[in-house]
N, C-alpha and C positions, 0 to 999 in steps of 0.2 A: 371033501369040501371044495366047492368051486371058487374061483377067484373072480372078483368083479373088476371090470375096467373102469376108468374115470368116466367114461361115457354112460355106463350103467347107473352112475350116482348123479347124473346131470340134472334130473328132475327133483332131486332130494335136497333139502336145505337143513342146516343145523338150528335147533331151537333148544331152549333151556327153560324148563319150568321149575319154579321155587315151590316147594311144598313144606308143610309143617310137620316137624318131628318124624322124619323117616327113620325107621328102624333098620339097623344093619342087617338083621336076620331076614328081612323081607326083600333085600335087594334083588337077589337072583330070581325069586319068584315073580316079583313085579316086572322085571326086565323080560321074562318069558311071556307073561301076559300082554304086556304092551307091544312086544314085537309081533304078536299074532294079529294085531289090529291092521286092517288094510291101510296101505300107504306108509307104514312105519318099517324102516329097514333096520334100524338099531335103536336100542333104549340102554342108557347107562345111568342107573340110579346111584347116587352118592350120599350115604347117610351122614358123613362128616360135614357136608356143605348144605344138606337138605335141599338137593337139586336133582332133576332128572334131565340129562341131555339126550336129545332125540335127533336122529337122522330121518327126516320125514318128508313126505310129498305133499306139503301145504297145510293150511289151517285145519282142514277137515280131519286130517290124520292126527294133528295136535289135539283137536277137540275130543277125538276118540280116546287118546292117551289120558287126557284130563278126567274124562268120565271113568276110565278104568282105575285111576288113582283115588278118585272120590268114592267109588264103589267099594274100594278097599279100606276106606276110612280115613284117608288123607285129605287135608284141605289144600287145594291149589291156590297159591297166592298170586 
């Protein structure tokens, strides 16, 4: 596993998406799917708070993450 430097993360911002009724059993599967989206470095779904925290490269990547969540049956609020 390679280490990333702070410079590698320079173009990335943190975003938080609120979603309805995230199931704990889906957390890891959703994280894997979202992290495959272009421009998404990290995805951290949390069923306790019904949120997904993203480290992403702008609004287009966030839109891709929203689409993945919606296609999995979750409503992004």
